[in-house]
Jmol script that loads the backbone (N, CA, C; Angstrom):
load data "model"
ATOM      1  N   UNK A   1      18.956 204.095  58.287  1.00  0.00           N
ATOM      2  CA  UNK A   1      19.028 204.641  56.745  1.00  0.00           C
ATOM      3  C   UNK A   1      19.554 203.629  55.997  1.00  0.00           C
ATOM      4  N   UNK A   2      19.096 203.381  54.822  1.00  0.00           N
ATOM      5  CA  UNK A   2      19.639 202.467  53.835  1.00  0.00           C
ATOM      6  C   UNK A   2      21.010 202.950  53.201  1.00  0.00           C
ATOM      7  N   UNK A   3      21.885 202.233  52.977  1.00  0.00           N
ATOM      8  CA  UNK A   3      23.138 202.701  52.398  1.00  0.00           C
ATOM      9  C   UNK A   3      22.939 203.668  51.147  1.00  0.00           C
ATOM     10  N   UNK A   4      22.067 203.120  50.249  1.00  0.00           N
ATOM     11  CA  UNK A   4      21.793 204.098  49.024  1.00  0.00           C
ATOM     12  C   UNK A   4      21.279 205.413  49.534  1.00  0.00           C
ATOM     13  N   UNK A   5      20.554 205.482  50.535  1.00  0.00           N
ATOM     14  CA  UNK A   5      20.006 206.761  50.847  1.00  0.00           C
ATOM     15  C   UNK A   5      20.958 207.631  51.579  1.00  0.00           C
ATOM     16  N   UNK A   6      21.933 206.889  52.390  1.00  0.00           N
ATOM     17  CA  UNK A   6      23.135 207.739  52.941  1.00  0.00           C
ATOM     18  C   UNK A   6      24.112 208.214  51.693  1.00  0.00           C
ATOM     19  N   UNK A   7      24.302 207.388  50.794  1.00  0.00           N
ATOM     20  CA  UNK A   7      25.132 207.771  49.607  1.00  0.00           C
ATOM     21  C   UNK A   7      24.513 208.905  48.971  1.00  0.00           C
ATOM     22  N   UNK A   8      23.147 209.047  48.717  1.00  0.00           N
ATOM     23  CA  UNK A   8      22.530 210.032  48.013  1.00  0.00           C
ATOM     24  C   UNK A   8      22.655 211.383  48.718  1.00  0.00           C
ATOM     25  N   UNK A   9      22.414 211.251  49.980  1.00  0.00           N
ATOM     26  CA  UNK A   9      22.400 212.615  50.790  1.00  0.00           C
ATOM     27  C   UNK A   9      24.033 213.098  50.859  1.00  0.00           C
ATOM     28  N   UNK A  10      24.972 212.048  50.900  1.00  0.00           N
ATOM     29  CA  UNK A  10      26.381 212.432  50.933  1.00  0.00           C
ATOM     30  C   UNK A  10      26.861 213.129  49.584  1.00  0.00           C
ATOM     31  N   UNK A  11      26.275 212.556  48.465  1.00  0.00           N
ATOM     32  CA  UNK A  11      26.528 212.955  47.239  1.00  0.00           C
ATOM     33  C   UNK A  11      26.068 214.374  46.802  1.00  0.00           C
ATOM     34  N   UNK A  12      24.961 214.666  47.470  1.00  0.00           N
ATOM     35  CA  UNK A  12      24.287 215.885  47.386  1.00  0.00           C
ATOM     36  C   UNK A  12      24.526 216.972  48.437  1.00  0.00           C
ATOM     37  N   UNK A  13      25.234 216.650  49.350  1.00  0.00           N
ATOM     38  CA  UNK A  13      25.372 217.383  50.677  1.00  0.00           C
ATOM     39  C   UNK A  13      25.322 218.913  50.501  1.00  0.00           C
ATOM     40  N   UNK A  14      26.380 219.331  49.759  1.00  0.00           N
ATOM     41  CA  UNK A  14      26.556 220.808  49.428  1.00  0.00           C
ATOM     42  C   UNK A  14      25.492 221.389  48.783  1.00  0.00           C
ATOM     43  N   UNK A  15      24.892 220.758  47.569  1.00  0.00           N
ATOM     44  CA  UNK A  15      23.938 221.100  46.915  1.00  0.00           C
ATOM     45  C   UNK A  15      22.593 221.459  47.635  1.00  0.00           C
ATOM     46  N   UNK A  16      22.320 220.365  48.381  1.00  0.00           N
ATOM     47  CA  UNK A  16      21.094 220.374  49.361  1.00  0.00           C
ATOM     48  C   UNK A  16      21.157 221.566  50.376  1.00  0.00           C
ATOM     49  N   UNK A  17      22.319 221.685  50.866  1.00  0.00           N
ATOM     50  CA  UNK A  17      22.480 222.600  51.957  1.00  0.00           C
ATOM     51  C   UNK A  17      22.305 223.980  51.520  1.00  0.00           C
ATOM     52  N   UNK A  18      22.463 224.236  50.322  1.00  0.00           N
ATOM     53  CA  UNK A  18      22.303 225.549  49.672  1.00  0.00           C
ATOM     54  C   UNK A  18      20.865 225.741  49.298  1.00  0.00           C
ATOM     55  N   UNK A  19      20.035 224.737  48.971  1.00  0.00           N
ATOM     56  CA  UNK A  19      18.696 224.828  48.447  1.00  0.00           C
ATOM     57  C   UNK A  19      17.508 224.753  49.470  1.00  0.00           C
ATOM     58  N   UNK A  20      17.830 224.242  50.637  1.00  0.00           N
ATOM     59  CA  UNK A  20      16.688 224.069  51.679  1.00  0.00           C
ATOM     60  C   UNK A  20      17.071 224.916  52.822  1.00  0.00           C
ATOM     61  N   UNK A  21      15.950 225.482  53.499  1.00  0.00           N
ATOM     62  CA  UNK A  21      16.034 226.071  54.885  1.00  0.00           C
ATOM     63  C   UNK A  21      15.315 225.196  55.808  1.00  0.00           C
ATOM     64  N   UNK A  22      16.178 224.774  56.707  1.00  0.00           N
ATOM     65  CA  UNK A  22      15.428 223.755  57.610  1.00  0.00           C
ATOM     66  C   UNK A  22      14.952 224.219  58.973  1.00  0.00           C
ATOM     67  N   UNK A  23      15.138 225.496  59.278  1.00  0.00           N
ATOM     68  CA  UNK A  23      14.783 226.041  60.531  1.00  0.00           C
ATOM     69  C   UNK A  23      13.137 226.163  60.649  1.00  0.00           C
ATOM     70  N   UNK A  24      12.404 226.535  59.793  1.00  0.00           N
ATOM     71  CA  UNK A  24      11.028 226.869  59.837  1.00  0.00           C
ATOM     72  C   UNK A  24      10.081 225.514  59.920  1.00  0.00           C
ATOM     73  N   UNK A  25      10.323 224.629  59.050  1.00  0.00           N
ATOM     74  CA  UNK A  25       9.358 223.412  58.923  1.00  0.00           C
ATOM     75  C   UNK A  25      10.233 222.057  59.111  1.00  0.00           C
ATOM     76  N   UNK A  26      11.400 221.856  58.479  1.00  0.00           N
ATOM     77  CA  UNK A  26      11.922 220.510  58.321  1.00  0.00           C
ATOM     78  C   UNK A  26      12.497 220.056  59.605  1.00  0.00           C
ATOM     79  N   UNK A  27      13.168 220.949  60.408  1.00  0.00           N
ATOM     80  CA  UNK A  27      13.527 220.408  61.695  1.00  0.00           C
ATOM     81  C   UNK A  27      12.427 220.071  62.679  1.00  0.00           C
ATOM     82  N   UNK A  28      11.566 221.048  62.860  1.00  0.00           N
ATOM     83  CA  UNK A  28      10.395 220.753  63.821  1.00  0.00           C
ATOM     84  C   UNK A  28       9.708 219.368  63.292  1.00  0.00           C
ATOM     85  N   UNK A  29       9.469 219.337  61.959  1.00  0.00           N
ATOM     86  CA  UNK A  29       8.734 218.009  61.562  1.00  0.00           C
ATOM     87  C   UNK A  29       9.673 216.818  62.078  1.00  0.00           C
ATOM     88  N   UNK A  30      10.860 216.862  61.798  1.00  0.00           N
ATOM     89  CA  UNK A  30      11.670 215.602  62.092  1.00  0.00           C
ATOM     90  C   UNK A  30      11.725 215.405  63.568  1.00  0.00           C
ATOM     91  N   UNK A  31      11.715 216.529  64.338  1.00  0.00           N
ATOM     92  CA  UNK A  31      11.563 216.321  65.840  1.00  0.00           C
ATOM     93  C   UNK A  31      10.136 215.676  66.123  1.00  0.00           C
ATOM     94  N   UNK A  32       9.108 216.141  65.604  1.00  0.00           N
ATOM     95  CA  UNK A  32       7.789 215.715  65.787  1.00  0.00           C
ATOM     96  C   UNK A  32       7.584 214.083  65.516  1.00  0.00           C
ATOM     97  N   UNK A  33       8.511 213.732  64.462  1.00  0.00           N
ATOM     98  CA  UNK A  33       8.394 212.381  63.986  1.00  0.00           C
ATOM     99  C   UNK A  33       9.225 211.571  64.807  1.00  0.00           C
ATOM    100  N   UNK A  34      10.103 212.140  65.745  1.00  0.00           N
ATOM    101  CA  UNK A  34      10.971 211.351  66.695  1.00  0.00           C
ATOM    102  C   UNK A  34      12.160 210.952  65.878  1.00  0.00           C
ATOM    103  N   UNK A  35      12.476 211.722  64.814  1.00  0.00           N
ATOM    104  CA  UNK A  35      13.765 211.487  64.104  1.00  0.00           C
ATOM    105  C   UNK A  35      14.873 212.130  64.771  1.00  0.00           C
ATOM    106  N   UNK A  36      14.635 213.394  65.199  1.00  0.00           N
ATOM    107  CA  UNK A  36      15.743 214.137  65.871  1.00  0.00           C
ATOM    108  C   UNK A  36      15.389 214.387  67.358  1.00  0.00           C
ATOM    109  N   UNK A  37      16.451 214.359  68.155  1.00  0.00           N
ATOM    110  CA  UNK A  37      16.252 214.524  69.549  1.00  0.00           C
ATOM    111  C   UNK A  37      16.162 216.114  69.945  1.00  0.00           C
ATOM    112  N   UNK A  38      15.853 216.363  71.131  1.00  0.00           N
ATOM    113  CA  UNK A  38      15.675 217.688  71.563  1.00  0.00           C
ATOM    114  C   UNK A  38      16.981 218.343  71.443  1.00  0.00           C
ATOM    115  N   UNK A  39      18.099 217.641  71.902  1.00  0.00           N
ATOM    116  CA  UNK A  39      19.508 218.204  71.822  1.00  0.00           C
ATOM    117  C   UNK A  39      19.983 218.376  70.414  1.00  0.00           C
ATOM    118  N   UNK A  40      19.607 217.522  69.545  1.00  0.00           N
ATOM    119  CA  UNK A  40      19.935 217.714  68.180  1.00  0.00           C
ATOM    120  C   UNK A  40      19.286 218.961  67.572  1.00  0.00           C
ATOM    121  N   UNK A  41      18.099 219.252  67.794  1.00  0.00           N
ATOM    122  CA  UNK A  41      17.457 220.361  67.242  1.00  0.00           C
ATOM    123  C   UNK A  41      18.024 221.602  67.966  1.00  0.00           C
ATOM    124  N   UNK A  42      18.379 221.524  69.216  1.00  0.00           N
ATOM    125  CA  UNK A  42      19.039 222.644  69.854  1.00  0.00           C
ATOM    126  C   UNK A  42      20.514 222.987  69.023  1.00  0.00           C
ATOM    127  N   UNK A  43      21.066 221.919  68.918  1.00  0.00           N
ATOM    128  CA  UNK A  43      22.407 221.970  68.179  1.00  0.00           C
ATOM    129  C   UNK A  43      22.314 222.763  66.739  1.00  0.00           C
ATOM    130  N   UNK A  44      21.342 222.246  66.033  1.00  0.00           N
ATOM    131  CA  UNK A  44      20.999 222.769  64.798  1.00  0.00           C
ATOM    132  C   UNK A  44      20.524 224.181  64.811  1.00  0.00           C
ATOM    133  N   UNK A  45      19.618 224.576  65.694  1.00  0.00           N
ATOM    134  CA  UNK A  45      19.157 225.742  65.882  1.00  0.00           C
ATOM    135  C   UNK A  45      20.252 226.843  66.357  1.00  0.00           C
ATOM    136  N   UNK A  46      21.250 226.471  66.951  1.00  0.00           N
ATOM    137  CA  UNK A  46      22.348 227.205  67.622  1.00  0.00           C
ATOM    138  C   UNK A  46      23.343 227.750  66.456  1.00  0.00           C
ATOM    139  N   UNK A  47      23.301 227.204  65.452  1.00  0.00           N
ATOM    140  CA  UNK A  47      24.164 227.525  64.329  1.00  0.00           C
ATOM    141  C   UNK A  47      23.775 228.932  63.579  1.00  0.00           C
ATOM    142  N   UNK A  48      24.632 229.564  63.137  1.00  0.00           N
ATOM    143  CA  UNK A  48      24.406 231.031  62.649  1.00  0.00           C
ATOM    144  C   UNK A  48      23.626 231.023  61.321  1.00  0.00           C
ATOM    145  N   UNK A  49      23.955 230.320  60.212  1.00  0.00           N
ATOM    146  CA  UNK A  49      23.416 230.459  59.021  1.00  0.00           C
ATOM    147  C   UNK A  49      22.436 229.247  58.559  1.00  0.00           C
ATOM    148  N   UNK A  50      21.576 229.385  57.688  1.00  0.00           N
ATOM    149  CA  UNK A  50      20.726 228.325  57.330  1.00  0.00           C
ATOM    150  C   UNK A  50      21.536 227.277  56.538  1.00  0.00           C
ATOM    151  N   UNK A  51      22.621 227.641  55.792  1.00  0.00           N
ATOM    152  CA  UNK A  51      23.655 226.656  55.286  1.00  0.00           C
ATOM    153  C   UNK A  51      24.147 225.880  56.275  1.00  0.00           C
ATOM    154  N   UNK A  52      24.692 226.319  57.499  1.00  0.00           N
ATOM    155  CA  UNK A  52      25.314 225.615  58.443  1.00  0.00           C
ATOM    156  C   UNK A  52      24.209 224.707  59.089  1.00  0.00           C
ATOM    157  N   UNK A  53      23.007 225.185  59.263  1.00  0.00           N
ATOM    158  CA  UNK A  53      21.975 224.332  59.931  1.00  0.00           C
ATOM    159  C   UNK A  53      21.630 223.256  59.066  1.00  0.00           C
ATOM    160  N   UNK A  54      21.526 223.501  57.617  1.00  0.00           N
ATOM    161  CA  UNK A  54      21.277 222.425  56.649  1.00  0.00           C
ATOM    162  C   UNK A  54      22.323 221.318  56.713  1.00  0.00           C
ATOM    163  N   UNK A  55      23.589 221.796  56.623  1.00  0.00           N
ATOM    164  CA  UNK A  55      24.695 220.843  56.606  1.00  0.00           C
ATOM    165  C   UNK A  55      24.612 219.941  57.942  1.00  0.00           C
ATOM    166  N   UNK A  56      24.418 220.574  59.106  1.00  0.00           N
ATOM    167  CA  UNK A  56      24.335 219.685  60.252  1.00  0.00           C
ATOM    168  C   UNK A  56      23.286 218.791  60.273  1.00  0.00           C
ATOM    169  N   UNK A  57      22.061 219.163  59.871  1.00  0.00           N
ATOM    170  CA  UNK A  57      20.983 218.314  59.710  1.00  0.00           C
ATOM    171  C   UNK A  57      21.219 217.062  58.729  1.00  0.00           C
ATOM    172  N   UNK A  58      21.872 217.409  57.619  1.00  0.00           N
ATOM    173  CA  UNK A  58      22.132 216.461  56.623  1.00  0.00           C
ATOM    174  C   UNK A  58      23.348 215.461  57.122  1.00  0.00           C
ATOM    175  N   UNK A  59      24.087 215.934  57.996  1.00  0.00           N
ATOM    176  CA  UNK A  59      25.226 214.987  58.665  1.00  0.00           C
ATOM    177  C   UNK A  59      24.666 214.180  59.693  1.00  0.00           C
ATOM    178  N   UNK A  60      23.706 214.627  60.452  1.00  0.00           N
ATOM    179  CA  UNK A  60      23.019 213.906  61.582  1.00  0.00           C
ATOM    180  C   UNK A  60      22.000 212.820  60.941  1.00  0.00           C
ATOM    181  N   UNK A  61      21.225 213.045  59.874  1.00  0.00           N
ATOM    182  CA  UNK A  61      20.291 212.069  59.401  1.00  0.00           C
ATOM    183  C   UNK A  61      20.787 210.763  59.189  1.00  0.00           C
ATOM    184  N   UNK A  62      21.844 210.447  58.609  1.00  0.00           N
ATOM    185  CA  UNK A  62      22.239 209.030  58.252  1.00  0.00           C
ATOM    186  C   UNK A  62      22.324 208.143  59.594  1.00  0.00           C
ATOM    187  N   UNK A  63      22.550 208.703  60.705  1.00  0.00           N
ATOM    188  CA  UNK A  63      22.657 207.827  61.837  1.00  0.00           C
ATOM    189  C   UNK A  63      21.405 207.773  62.631  1.00  0.00           C
ATOM    190  N   UNK A  64      20.229 208.281  62.135  1.00  0.00           N
ATOM    191  CA  UNK A  64      18.871 208.319  62.863  1.00  0.00           C
ATOM    192  C   UNK A  64      18.013 207.256  62.428  1.00  0.00           C
ATOM    193  N   UNK A  65      18.267 206.302  61.903  1.00  0.00           N
ATOM    194  CA  UNK A  65      17.617 205.085  61.613  1.00  0.00           C
ATOM    195  C   UNK A  65      16.926 204.885  60.454  1.00  0.00           C
ATOM    196  N   UNK A  66      16.148 203.918  60.220  1.00  0.00           N
ATOM    197  CA  UNK A  66      15.552 203.599  58.960  1.00  0.00           C
ATOM    198  C   UNK A  66      14.410 204.479  58.554  1.00  0.00           C
ATOM    199  N   UNK A  67      13.781 205.149  59.537  1.00  0.00           N
ATOM    200  CA  UNK A  67      12.662 206.102  59.165  1.00  0.00           C
ATOM    201  C   UNK A  67      13.191 207.457  58.817  1.00  0.00           C
ATOM    202  N   UNK A  68      14.363 207.757  58.959  1.00  0.00           N
ATOM    203  CA  UNK A  68      14.981 209.091  58.749  1.00  0.00           C
ATOM    204  C   UNK A  68      14.753 209.578  57.324  1.00  0.00           C
ATOM    205  N   UNK A  69      15.143 208.727  56.294  1.00  0.00           N
ATOM    206  CA  UNK A  69      15.085 209.279  55.099  1.00  0.00           C
ATOM    207  C   UNK A  69      13.676 209.400  54.405  1.00  0.00           C
ATOM    208  N   UNK A  70      12.778 208.458  54.728  1.00  0.00           N
ATOM    209  CA  UNK A  70      11.319 208.822  54.271  1.00  0.00           C
ATOM    210  C   UNK A  70      10.716 209.940  55.048  1.00  0.00           C
ATOM    211  N   UNK A  71      11.147 210.130  56.252  1.00  0.00           N
ATOM    212  CA  UNK A  71      10.558 211.396  57.002  1.00  0.00           C
ATOM    213  C   UNK A  71      11.111 212.533  56.440  1.00  0.00           C
ATOM    214  N   UNK A  72      12.487 212.587  55.888  1.00  0.00           N
ATOM    215  CA  UNK A  72      13.018 213.781  55.323  1.00  0.00           C
ATOM    216  C   UNK A  72      12.265 214.006  54.025  1.00  0.00           C
ATOM    217  N   UNK A  73      11.812 213.011  53.253  1.00  0.00           N
ATOM    218  CA  UNK A  73      11.124 213.329  51.969  1.00  0.00           C
ATOM    219  C   UNK A  73       9.838 213.895  52.269  1.00  0.00           C
ATOM    220  N   UNK A  74       9.272 213.302  53.355  1.00  0.00           N
ATOM    221  CA  UNK A  74       7.881 213.917  53.739  1.00  0.00           C
ATOM    222  C   UNK A  74       8.087 215.485  54.216  1.00  0.00           C
ATOM    223  N   UNK A  75       9.099 215.632  54.958  1.00  0.00           N
ATOM    224  CA  UNK A  75       9.557 217.103  55.337  1.00  0.00           C
ATOM    225  C   UNK A  75       9.794 218.041  54.281  1.00  0.00           C
ATOM    226  N   UNK A  76      10.075 217.481  53.103  1.00  0.00           N
ATOM    227  CA  UNK A  76      10.472 218.410  51.908  1.00  0.00           C
ATOM    228  C   UNK A  76       9.365 218.867  51.225  1.00  0.00           C
ATOM    229  N   UNK A  77       8.094 218.794  51.773  1.00  0.00           N
ATOM    230  CA  UNK A  77       6.785 219.278  51.153  1.00  0.00           C
ATOM    231  C   UNK A  77       7.088 220.577  50.408  1.00  0.00           C
ATOM    232  N   UNK A  78       7.520 221.543  51.083  1.00  0.00           N
ATOM    233  CA  UNK A  78       7.866 222.988  50.475  1.00  0.00           C
ATOM    234  C   UNK A  78       8.848 222.940  49.464  1.00  0.00           C
ATOM    235  N   UNK A  79       9.705 221.859  49.415  1.00  0.00           N
ATOM    236  CA  UNK A  79      10.809 221.901  48.516  1.00  0.00           C
ATOM    237  C   UNK A  79      10.558 220.591  47.610  1.00  0.00           C
ATOM    238  N   UNK A  80       9.493 220.709  46.852  1.00  0.00           N
ATOM    239  CA  UNK A  80       9.131 219.528  46.097  1.00  0.00           C
ATOM    240  C   UNK A  80      10.177 219.092  44.948  1.00  0.00           C
ATOM    241  N   UNK A  81      10.620 220.160  44.334  1.00  0.00           N
ATOM    242  CA  UNK A  81      11.711 219.928  43.414  1.00  0.00           C
ATOM    243  C   UNK A  81      12.969 219.308  43.897  1.00  0.00           C
ATOM    244  N   UNK A  82      13.308 219.363  45.176  1.00  0.00           N
ATOM    245  CA  UNK A  82      14.417 218.689  45.818  1.00  0.00           C
ATOM    246  C   UNK A  82      14.009 217.448  46.095  1.00  0.00           C
ATOM    247  N   UNK A  83      12.785 217.233  46.582  1.00  0.00           N
ATOM    248  CA  UNK A  83      12.367 215.715  46.766  1.00  0.00           C
ATOM    249  C   UNK A  83      12.253 214.981  45.575  1.00  0.00           C
ATOM    250  N   UNK A  84      11.760 215.647  44.397  1.00  0.00           N
ATOM    251  CA  UNK A  84      11.504 214.908  43.345  1.00  0.00           C
ATOM    252  C   UNK A  84      12.881 214.498  42.855  1.00  0.00           C
ATOM    253  N   UNK A  85      13.893 215.367  42.850  1.00  0.00           N
ATOM    254  CA  UNK A  85      15.210 215.099  42.345  1.00  0.00           C
ATOM    255  C   UNK A  85      15.793 213.908  42.999  1.00  0.00           C
ATOM    256  N   UNK A  86      15.875 213.849  44.241  1.00  0.00           N
ATOM    257  CA  UNK A  86      16.238 212.825  45.082  1.00  0.00           C
ATOM    258  C   UNK A  86      15.561 211.550  44.656  1.00  0.00           C
ATOM    259  N   UNK A  87      14.142 211.418  44.633  1.00  0.00           N
ATOM    260  CA  UNK A  87      13.458 210.282  44.224  1.00  0.00           C
ATOM    261  C   UNK A  87      13.892 209.771  42.754  1.00  0.00           C
ATOM    262  N   UNK A  88      13.975 210.726  41.872  1.00  0.00           N
ATOM    263  CA  UNK A  88      14.216 210.289  40.429  1.00  0.00           C
ATOM    264  C   UNK A  88      15.646 209.743  40.514  1.00  0.00           C
ATOM    265  N   UNK A  89      16.699 210.268  41.180  1.00  0.00           N
ATOM    266  CA  UNK A  89      18.013 209.661  41.228  1.00  0.00           C
ATOM    267  C   UNK A  89      17.873 208.294  41.800  1.00  0.00           C
ATOM    268  N   UNK A  90      17.138 208.067  42.889  1.00  0.00           N
ATOM    269  CA  UNK A  90      17.054 206.662  43.473  1.00  0.00           C
ATOM    270  C   UNK A  90      16.375 205.802  42.520  1.00  0.00           C
ATOM    271  N   UNK A  91      15.482 206.193  41.649  1.00  0.00           N
ATOM    272  CA  UNK A  91      14.789 205.272  40.642  1.00  0.00           C
ATOM    273  C   UNK A  91      15.816 204.862  39.539  1.00  0.00           C
ATOM    274  N   UNK A  92      16.665 205.935  39.154  1.00  0.00           N
ATOM    275  CA  UNK A  92      17.583 205.722  38.115  1.00  0.00           C
ATOM    276  C   UNK A  92      18.820 205.080  38.423  1.00  0.00           C
ATOM    277  N   UNK A  93      19.199 204.975  39.749  1.00  0.00           N
ATOM    278  CA  UNK A  93      20.335 204.293  40.162  1.00  0.00           C
ATOM    279  C   UNK A  93      20.203 202.895  40.160  1.00  0.00           C
ATOM    280  N   UNK A  94      21.414 202.064  39.754  1.00  0.00           N
ATOM    281  CA  UNK A  94      21.326 200.608  39.860  1.00  0.00           C
ATOM    282  C   UNK A  94      20.995 200.041  41.123  1.00  0.00           C
ATOM    283  N   UNK A  95      20.269 199.004  41.325  1.00  0.00           N
ATOM    284  CA  UNK A  95      19.972 198.291  42.477  1.00  0.00           C
ATOM    285  C   UNK A  95      21.316 197.738  43.116  1.00  0.00           C
ATOM    286  N   UNK A  96      21.234 197.603  44.449  1.00  0.00           N
ATOM    287  CA  UNK A  96      22.497 197.116  45.124  1.00  0.00           C
ATOM    288  C   UNK A  96      23.017 195.697  44.661  1.00  0.00           C
ATOM    289  N   UNK A  97      22.005 194.865  44.536  1.00  0.00           N
ATOM    290  CA  UNK A  97      22.544 193.405  44.182  1.00  0.00           C
ATOM    291  C   UNK A  97      22.367 193.100  42.711  1.00  0.00           C
ATOM    292  N   UNK A  98      21.321 193.575  42.244  1.00  0.00           N
ATOM    293  CA  UNK A  98      21.161 193.143  40.812  1.00  0.00           C
ATOM    294  C   UNK A  98      21.563 193.864  39.666  1.00  0.00           C
ATOM    295  N   UNK A  99      21.972 195.216  39.958  1.00  0.00           N
ATOM    296  CA  UNK A  99      22.475 196.059  38.896  1.00  0.00           C
ATOM    297  C   UNK A  99      21.361 196.560  38.131  1.00  0.00           C
ATOM    298  N   UNK A 100      20.072 196.246  38.450  1.00  0.00           N
ATOM    299  CA  UNK A 100      18.963 196.772  37.680  1.00  0.00           C
ATOM    300  C   UNK A 100      18.575 198.158  38.062  1.00  0.00           C
ATOM    301  N   UNK A 101      17.924 198.884  37.259  1.00  0.00           N
ATOM    302  CA  UNK A 101      17.638 200.332  37.423  1.00  0.00           C
ATOM    303  C   UNK A 101      16.024 200.183  37.703  1.00  0.00           C
ATOM    304  N   UNK A 102      15.521 201.372  38.211  1.00  0.00           N
ATOM    305  CA  UNK A 102      14.231 201.548  38.556  1.00  0.00           C
ATOM    306  C   UNK A 102      13.696 200.983  39.697  1.00  0.00           C
ATOM    307  N   UNK A 103      14.489 200.430  40.570  1.00  0.00           N
ATOM    308  CA  UNK A 103      14.013 199.814  41.729  1.00  0.00           C
ATOM    309  C   UNK A 103      14.128 200.755  43.043  1.00  0.00           C
ATOM    310  N   UNK A 104      13.144 200.969  43.786  1.00  0.00           N
ATOM    311  CA  UNK A 104      13.237 201.826  44.830  1.00  0.00           C
ATOM    312  C   UNK A 104      12.432 201.332  46.088  1.00  0.00           C
ATOM    313  N   UNK A 105      13.095 201.510  47.265  1.00  0.00           N
ATOM    314  CA  UNK A 105      12.303 200.998  48.405  1.00  0.00           C
ATOM    315  C   UNK A 105      11.657 202.028  49.199  1.00  0.00           C
ATOM    316  N   UNK A 106      11.339 203.269  48.642  1.00  0.00           N
ATOM    317  CA  UNK A 106      10.872 204.285  49.387  1.00  0.00           C
ATOM    318  C   UNK A 106       9.250 204.360  49.298  1.00  0.00           C
ATOM    319  N   UNK A 107       8.677 204.355  50.205  1.00  0.00           N
ATOM    320  CA  UNK A 107       7.228 204.605  50.298  1.00  0.00           C
ATOM    321  C   UNK A 107       6.982 205.849  50.914  1.00  0.00           C
ATOM    322  N   UNK A 108       6.306 206.890  50.339  1.00  0.00           N
ATOM    323  CA  UNK A 108       5.925 208.035  51.089  1.00  0.00           C
ATOM    324  C   UNK A 108       4.324 208.106  51.370  1.00  0.00           C
ATOM    325  N   UNK A 109       4.189 208.270  52.585  1.00  0.00           N
ATOM    326  CA  UNK A 109       2.843 208.414  53.070  1.00  0.00           C
ATOM    327  C   UNK A 109       2.568 209.812  53.343  1.00  0.00           C
ATOM    328  N   UNK A 110       1.406 210.255  52.669  1.00  0.00           N
ATOM    329  CA  UNK A 110       0.881 211.715  52.809  1.00  0.00           C
ATOM    330  C   UNK A 110      -0.208 211.625  53.653  1.00  0.00           C
ATOM    331  N   UNK A 111      -0.379 212.324  54.729  1.00  0.00           N
ATOM    332  CA  UNK A 111      -1.511 212.376  55.710  1.00  0.00           C
ATOM    333  C   UNK A 111      -2.386 213.702  55.619  1.00  0.00           C
TER     334      UNK A 111
END
end "model"
wireframe off; spacefill off
backbone 0.3
color backbone group
């Protein structure tokens, strides 16, 4: 995962964990896309509340490789307002080297 994606998830960790429910579609999708392992899915599903599950997922994702953030964005189909907010913030944030705004390296592929 790119540093700016990690920072974005960290910055919005509590807000995101209160807005998304990961059990029904997000975790299964990320498992299907080989972002999460079976052990990670079991860990997430073993937690009591949706907020705990969301927090655990958001803490695991930064270590799951370069495909994790784009896969998360695709998994957020049912939460388009959350996805759009993350994308908008990425577009509005300064680029890492240039300080320019409006640059984003995210490509979302809908199938």
